[in-house]
Every structure is written in C-alpha cells, then in structure tokens.
N, CA, C and O atoms as a printed pandas DataFrame, in Angstrom:
     atom_number atom_name residue_name chain_id  residue_number  x_coord  y_coord  z_coord
0              1         N          MET        A               1  132.356   95.342  102.631
1              2        CA          MET        A               1  132.761   96.168  103.039
2              3         C          MET        A               1  133.138   97.666  103.449
3              4         O          MET        A               1  134.236   97.962  103.921
4              5         N          ILE        A               2  132.348   98.362  103.271
5              6        CA          ILE        A               2  133.357   99.805  103.195
6              7         C          ILE        A               2  133.813   99.684  103.947
7              8         O          ILE        A               2  133.339   99.395  105.045
8              9         N          LYS        A               3  135.277   99.909  103.586
9             10        CA          LYS        A               3  136.638  100.550  104.731
10            11         C          LYS        A               3  136.697  102.151  104.677
11            12         O          LYS        A               3  136.298  102.888  105.579
12            13         N          ASN        A               4  137.163  102.486  103.681
13            14        CA          ASN        A               4  137.365  104.072  104.036
14            15         C          ASN        A               4  136.096  104.689  103.637
15            16         O          ASN        A               4  135.655  104.674  102.487
16            17         N          ILE        A               5  135.435  105.327  104.830
17            18        CA          ILE        A               5  133.524  105.823  104.630
18            19         C          ILE        A               5  133.704  107.531  103.345
19            20         O          ILE        A               5  132.948  107.879  102.438
20            21         N          LYS        A               6  135.386  108.385  104.001
21            22        CA          LYS        A               6  135.118  109.042  103.217
22            23         C          LYS        A               6  135.738  109.212  101.782
23            24         O          LYS        A               6  135.728  110.178  101.020
24            25         N          ILE        A               7  136.477  107.506  101.624
25            26        CA          ILE        A               7  136.328  108.432  100.225
26            27         C          ILE        A               7  134.922  107.540   98.498
27            28         O          ILE        A               7  134.826  107.517   97.271
28            29         N          VAL        A               8  134.232  107.031   99.762
29            30        CA          VAL        A               8  132.857  106.500   99.160
30            31         C          VAL        A               8  131.682  107.805   99.218
31            32         O          VAL        A               8  130.731  107.991   98.459
32            33         N          GLU        A               9  132.086  108.541  100.296
33            34        CA          GLU        A               9  130.925  109.862  100.666
34            35         C          GLU        A               9  131.257  111.258   99.473
35            36         O          GLU        A               9  130.555  112.234   99.213
36            37         N          HIS        A              10  132.559  110.861   98.955
37            38        CA          HIS        A              10  133.110  111.820   97.874
38            39         C          HIS        A              10  133.388  111.751   96.943
39            40         O          HIS        A              10  134.153  112.604   96.492
40            41         N          MET        A              11  132.998  110.872   96.273
41            42        CA          MET        A              11  132.671  110.011   94.709
42            43         C          MET        A              11  130.482  109.900   94.716
43            44         O          MET        A              11  129.780  109.975   93.707
44            45         N          GLU        A              12  129.791  109.647   96.728
45            46        CA          GLU        A              12  128.924  109.985   95.672
46            47         C          GLU        A              12  128.723  111.863   95.396
47            48         O          GLU        A              12  128.044  112.261   94.449
48            49         N          LYS        A              13  129.318  112.709   96.228
49            50        CA          LYS        A              13  129.014  114.429   96.358
50            51         C          LYS        A              13  129.611  114.860   94.576
51            52         O          LYS        A              13  128.962  115.714   93.972
52            53         N          ASP        A              14  130.973  114.129   93.802
53            54        CA          ASP        A              14  130.387  113.806   92.703
54            55         C          ASP        A              14  130.324  114.102   91.647
55            56         O          ASP        A              14  130.559  115.001   90.839
56            57         N          PHE        A              15  129.769  112.703   91.841
57            58        CA          PHE        A              15  128.487  111.876   91.492
58            59         C          PHE        A              15  127.572  111.886   90.993
59            60         O          PHE        A              15  127.108  111.668   89.874
60            61         N          ILE        A              16  127.106  112.349   92.516
61            62        CA          ILE        A              16  125.583  113.759   92.611
62            63         C          ILE        A              16  125.831  114.944   92.086
63            64         O          ILE        A              16  124.806  115.359   91.545
64            65         N          SER        A              17  126.820  115.774   91.980
65            66        CA          SER        A              17  127.010  116.897   91.209
66            67         C          SER        A              17  127.436  116.589   90.377
67            68         O          SER        A              17  128.166  117.458   89.901
68            69         N          LYS        A              18  127.388  115.475   89.688
69            70        CA          LYS        A              18  127.556  115.248   87.574
70            71         C          LYS        A              18  125.868  115.090   87.350
71            72         O          LYS        A              18  125.272  115.058   86.273
72            73         N          GLN        A              19  125.536  115.038   88.151
73            74        CA          GLN        A              19  123.638  115.189   87.887
74            75         C          GLN        A              19  122.660  115.136   87.171
75            76         O          GLN        A              19  121.721  114.503   87.652
76            77         N          LYS        A              20  122.514  115.564   86.186
77            78        CA          LYS        A              20  121.199  116.529   86.142
78            79         C          LYS        A              20  120.475  116.236   85.459
79            80         O          LYS        A              20  120.558  116.304   84.233
80            81         N          LEU        A              21  119.321  115.721   86.295
81            82        CA          LEU        A              21  118.024  114.425   86.176
82            83         C          LEU        A              21  116.849  115.162   86.147
83            84         O          LEU        A              21  116.568  116.197   86.751
84            85         N          SER        A              22  116.294  114.596   85.483
85            86        CA          SER        A              22  115.078  116.102   84.990
86            87         C          SER        A              22  113.590  114.436   85.597
87            88         O          SER        A              22  113.342  113.237   85.469
88            89         N          TYR        A              23  112.945  116.235   86.486
89            90        CA          TYR        A              23  111.383  115.577   87.745
90            91         C          TYR        A              23  110.792  113.550   86.352
91            92         O          TYR        A              23  110.717  112.462   86.923
92            93         N          LYS        A              24  110.605  113.625   85.270
93            94        CA          LYS        A              24  110.798  112.668   84.839
94            95         C          LYS        A              24  111.489  111.074   85.474
95            96         O          LYS        A              24  111.337  109.983   86.023
96            97         N          LYS        A              25  112.276  112.014   84.881
97            98        CA          LYS        A              25  113.704  110.514   85.474
98            99         C          LYS        A              25  113.339  110.031   87.018
99           100         O          LYS        A              25  112.921  108.949   87.431
100          101         N          SER        A              26  113.676  111.313   87.732
101          102        CA          SER        A              26  113.301  111.280   88.644
102          103         C          SER        A              26  112.561  110.089   90.200
103          104         O          SER        A              26  112.896  109.572   91.265
104          105         N          MET        A              27  111.344  110.248   89.207
105          106        CA          MET        A              27  109.833  110.121   89.381
106          107         C          MET        A              27  110.664  108.900   88.838
107          108         O          MET        A              27  110.888  108.295   89.887
108          109         N          GLN        A              28  111.139  108.316   88.030
109          110        CA          GLN        A              28  111.183  106.999   87.470
110          111         C          GLN        A              28  112.554  106.217   88.708
111          112         O          GLN        A              28  112.432  105.094   89.197
112          113         N          ILE        A              29  113.542  106.997   88.926
113          114        CA          ILE        A              29  113.309  106.318   90.190
114          115         C          ILE        A              29  113.555  106.406   91.603
115          116         O          ILE        A              29  114.405  105.811   92.265
116          117         N          PHE        A              30  112.504  107.408   92.045
117          118        CA          PHE        A              30  111.871  107.174   93.152
118          119         C          PHE        A              30  110.508  106.032   92.903
119          120         O          PHE        A              30  109.927  105.512   93.855
120          121         N          GLU        A              31  110.270  105.860   91.953
121          122        CA          GLU        A              31  109.165  104.882   91.779
122          123         C          GLU        A              31  109.776  103.414   92.193
123          124         O          GLU        A              31  109.398  102.492   92.915
124          125         N          ALA        A              32  110.946  103.684   91.342
125          126        CA          ALA        A              32  111.943  102.034   91.076
126          127         C          ALA        A              32  112.397  101.537   93.393
127          128         O          ALA        A              32  112.158  100.543   94.079
128          129         N          MET        A              33  113.185  103.101   93.740
129          130        CA          MET        A              33  112.936  102.760   94.573
130          131         C          MET        A              33  112.167  102.523   95.672
131          132         O          MET        A              33  112.741  102.646   96.754
132          133         N          TRP        A              34  111.072  102.229   95.676
133          134        CA          TRP        A              34  110.167  102.571   96.466
134          135         C          TRP        A              34  109.246  101.079   95.874
135          136         O          TRP        A              34  108.227  101.004   96.562
136          137         N          ASN        A              35  109.294  100.058   94.967
137          138        CA          ASN        A              35  109.110   99.026   94.694
138          139         C          ASN        A              35  110.202   98.070   94.875
139          140         O          ASN        A              35  109.715   96.940   94.906
140          141         N          GLU        A              36  111.884   98.038   95.049
141          142        CA          GLU        A              36  112.401   97.753   96.158
142          143         C          GLU        A              36  111.721   96.852   96.942
143          144         O          GLU        A              36  111.145   95.765   96.924
144          145         N          GLY        A              37  112.296   98.532   98.208
145          146        CA          GLY        A              37  111.674   99.084   99.568
146          147         C          GLY        A              37  110.127   97.410   99.261
147          148         O          GLY        A              37  110.310   96.214   99.487
148          149         N          ILE        A              38  108.824   98.092   98.716
149          150        CA          ILE        A              38  107.704   97.624   99.390
150          151         C          ILE        A              38  108.331   95.985   98.877
151          152         O          ILE        A              38  108.176   95.337   99.912
152          153         N          GLY        A              39  109.060   94.833   97.628
153          154        CA          GLY        A              39  109.528   94.057   97.124
154          155         C          GLY        A              39  110.990   93.935   98.764
155          156         O          GLY        A              39  112.025   93.399   98.369
156          157         N          LEU        A              40  111.026   94.278  100.002
157          158        CA          LEU        A              40  111.860   94.222  100.521
158          159         C          LEU        A              40  110.408   93.306  102.207
159          160         O          LEU        A              40  110.373   92.208  102.763
160          161         N          ASN        A              41  109.633   94.479  102.311
161          162        CA          ASN        A              41  108.502   94.743  102.974
162          163         C          ASN        A              41  109.405   95.407  103.656
163          164         O          ASN        A              41  109.848   95.143  104.773
164          165         N          ILE        A              42  109.833   96.837  102.500
165          166        CA          ILE        A              42  110.178   97.750  103.919
166          167         C          ILE        A              42  109.163   98.668  104.435
167          168         O          ILE        A              42  108.915   99.112  105.556
168          169         N          LEU        A              43  108.482   98.867  102.887
169          170        CA          LEU        A              43  107.599   99.689  102.799
170          171         C          LEU        A              43  106.023   99.478  102.577
171          172         O          LEU        A              43  105.873   98.291  102.867
172          173         N          PRO        A              44  105.034   99.882  102.293
173          174        CA          PRO        A              44  105.303  100.762  103.718
174          175         C          PRO        A              44  104.798  100.772  105.366
175          176         O          PRO        A              44  103.950  100.183  106.037
176          177         N          PRO        A              45  106.113  102.065  105.641
177          178        CA          PRO        A              45  106.616  101.820  106.720
178          179         C          PRO        A              45  104.469  101.305  108.035
179          180         O          PRO        A              45  103.367  101.850  107.966
180          181         N          LYS        A              46  105.007  100.039  108.987
181          182        CA          LYS        A              46  103.875   99.227  109.450
182          183         C          LYS        A              46  103.566  100.607  110.261
183          184         O          LYS        A              46  102.388  100.952  110.344
184          185         N          GLU        A              47  104.399  101.265  110.754
185          186        CA          GLU        A              47  103.727  102.894  111.899
186          187         C          GLU        A              47  104.866  103.661  111.169
187          188         O          GLU        A              47  106.080  103.742  110.981
188          189         N          PRO        A              48  103.764  104.114  110.916
189          190        CA          PRO        A              48  104.616  105.169  110.226
190          191         C          PRO        A              48  105.031  106.534  110.601
191          192         O          PRO        A              48  105.600  107.269  109.794
192          193         N          LEU        A              49  104.658  107.016  112.254
193          194        CA          LEU        A              49  104.593  108.358  113.075
194          195         C          LEU        A              49  105.738  107.469  114.130
195          196         O          LEU        A              49  106.722  108.090  114.535
196          197         N          LYS        A              50  105.617  106.551  114.385
197          198        CA          LYS        A              50  107.214  105.571  114.943
198          199         C          LYS        A              50  107.879  106.847  114.857
199          200         O          LYS        A              50  107.945  107.702  113.974
200          201         N          GLY        A              51  108.382  106.732  116.090
201          202        CA          GLY        A              51  109.795  108.127  116.191
202          203         C          GLY        A              51  109.262  109.415  115.902
203          204         O          GLY        A              51  109.960  110.409  116.102
204          205         N          ILE        A              52  107.957  109.523  115.397
205          206        CA          ILE        A              52  107.394  111.448  115.199
206          207         C          ILE        A              52  108.390  111.967  116.528
207          208         O          ILE        A              52  109.284  112.787  116.320
208          209         N          GLU        A              53  108.316  111.800  116.937
209          210        CA          GLU        A              53  108.130  112.466  119.008
210          211         C          GLU        A              53  109.768  113.654  118.731
211          212         O          GLU        A              53  109.826  114.879  118.836
212          213         N          VAL        A              54  110.847  112.692  118.378
213          214        CA          VAL        A              54  112.659  112.264  117.565
214          215         C          VAL        A              54  112.911  112.989  116.955
215          216         O          VAL        A              54  113.821  113.727  117.334
216          217         N          ASP        A              55  112.097  113.317  115.256
217          218        CA          ASP        A              55  112.069  113.954  114.272
218          219         C          ASP        A              55  111.453  116.019  114.568
219          220         O          ASP        A              55  111.850  117.051  114.026
220          221         N          ILE        A              56  110.365  115.771  115.670
221          222        CA          ILE        A              56  109.820  117.182  116.126
222          223         C          ILE        A              56  110.650  118.097  117.475
223          224         O          ILE        A              56  110.585  119.272  117.836
224          225         N          LYS        A              57  111.420  116.905  117.962
225          226        CA          LYS        A              57  112.782  117.377  118.466
226          227         C          LYS        A              57  113.885  118.111  118.585
227          228         O          LYS        A              57  114.235  118.943  119.420
228          229         N          ILE        A              58  114.384  117.675  117.617
229          230        CA          ILE        A              58  115.480  117.204  116.177
230          231         C          ILE        A              58  114.750  119.028  115.585
231          232         O          ILE        A              58  115.025  119.937  116.368
232          233         N          ALA        A              59  114.040  119.370  114.505
233          234        CA          ALA        A              59  113.712  120.088  113.467
234          235         C          ALA        A              59  113.314  122.200  114.450
235          236         O          ALA        A              59  113.311  123.407  114.208
236          237         N          LYS        A              60  113.096  121.276  115.428
237          238        CA          LYS        A              60  112.720  122.288  117.617
238          239         C          LYS        A              60  114.271  122.695  116.932
239          240         O          LYS        A              60  114.266  123.802  116.394
240          241         N          VAL        A              61  115.406  122.055  116.887
241          242        CA          VAL        A              61  116.114  122.697  117.314
242          243         C          VAL        A              61  116.687  123.569  116.286
243          244         O          VAL        A              61  116.863  124.781  116.163
244          245         N          LEU        A              62  117.043  121.923  115.198
245          246        CA          LEU        A              62  117.693  123.553  114.095
246          247         C          LEU        A              62  117.192  124.063  112.996
247          248         O          LEU        A              62  117.813  124.375  111.979
248          249         N          ASN        A              63  115.574  124.185  113.290
249          250        CA          ASN        A              63  115.166  125.807  113.583
250          251         C          ASN        A              63  114.702  126.868  114.517
251          252         O          ASN        A              63  114.104  127.942  114.454
252          253         N          SER        A              64  115.450  125.789  115.758
253          254        CA          SER        A              64  115.917  127.527  117.022
254          255         C          SER        A              64  117.749  127.764  115.727
255          256         O          SER        A              64  118.106  128.858  115.289
256          257         N          CYS        A              65  118.171  127.000  115.573
257          258        CA          CYS        A              65  119.925  127.457  115.899
258          259         C          CYS        A              65  119.476  128.634  114.352
259          260         O          CYS        A              65  119.370  129.830  114.622
260          261         N          LEU        A              66  119.196  128.088  112.512
261          262        CA          LEU        A              66  119.646  129.425  112.200
262          263         C          LEU        A              66  118.609  130.626  112.487
263          264         O          LEU        A              66  118.622  131.715  111.914
264          265         N          ARG        A              67  117.834  130.268  113.350
265          266        CA          ARG        A              67  116.960  131.865  113.812
266          267         C          ARG        A              67  117.899  133.147  114.596
267          268         O          ARG        A              67  117.989  134.373  114.643
268          269         N          LYS        A              68  118.659  131.575  115.296
269          270        CA          LYS        A              68  119.687  132.007  116.300
270          271         C          LYS        A              68  120.901  132.997  115.080
271          272         O          LYS        A              68  121.376  134.132  115.132
272          273         N          SER        A              69  121.034  131.722  113.966
273          274        CA          SER        A              69  122.292  132.241  113.493
274          275         C          SER        A              69  122.459  133.679  111.962
275          276         O          SER        A              69  123.428  134.216  111.426
276          277         N          SER        A              70  121.005  133.787  111.790
277          278        CA          SER        A              70  120.774  134.385  110.383
278          279         C          SER        A              70  120.880  136.039  110.827
279          280         O          SER        A              70  120.529  136.518  111.905
280          281         N          PRO        A              71  121.319  136.569  109.961
281          282        CA          PRO        A              71  121.316  138.270  110.575
282          283         C          PRO        A              71  120.256  138.354  109.903
283          284         O          PRO        A              71  120.066  137.813  108.814
284          285         N          GLY        A              72  118.947  139.529  110.935
285          286        CA          GLY        A              72  118.673  139.750  110.976
286          287         C          GLY        A              72  118.200  141.572  112.180
287          288         O          GLY        A              72  117.101  142.115  112.071
C-alpha cells in the first residue's frame, strides 16, 4: 500500500522526464498495456460511451477557463 503519494508522484515525474521513447517503443508499450487489459477482461470496454456526458461537461468547463484566461 502506498503511504506517501507525494513521494510516488515525484518519482513518477522524475522517471517520465528522463524517458525519451521513440514512436516504435511507445507503440510497443501501448500494445502491451492493451493486451494486459484484454487479459484482465477490462478492454475493450463493454459500453464505450458510458459516462461520456460527464467528460463533455468537464471539457466544456476546461475550455471555457482556457478562453477566459488566455490573453488576446
């Protein structure tokens, strides 16, 4: 169990910032993760549009914030 999430987040950011992956390597990682999801019966989603309304609302709010805060 993770006790201090801040340490883990810092470690992840540090690790990611040092990684320079090629497109090919990125696709290999994605494919491996996708296959893992299939093996766990998580992917593909049974209802791909479930919860889309919430995503749309969040996107609208974020987009409106970006428009209001951008100079111009």
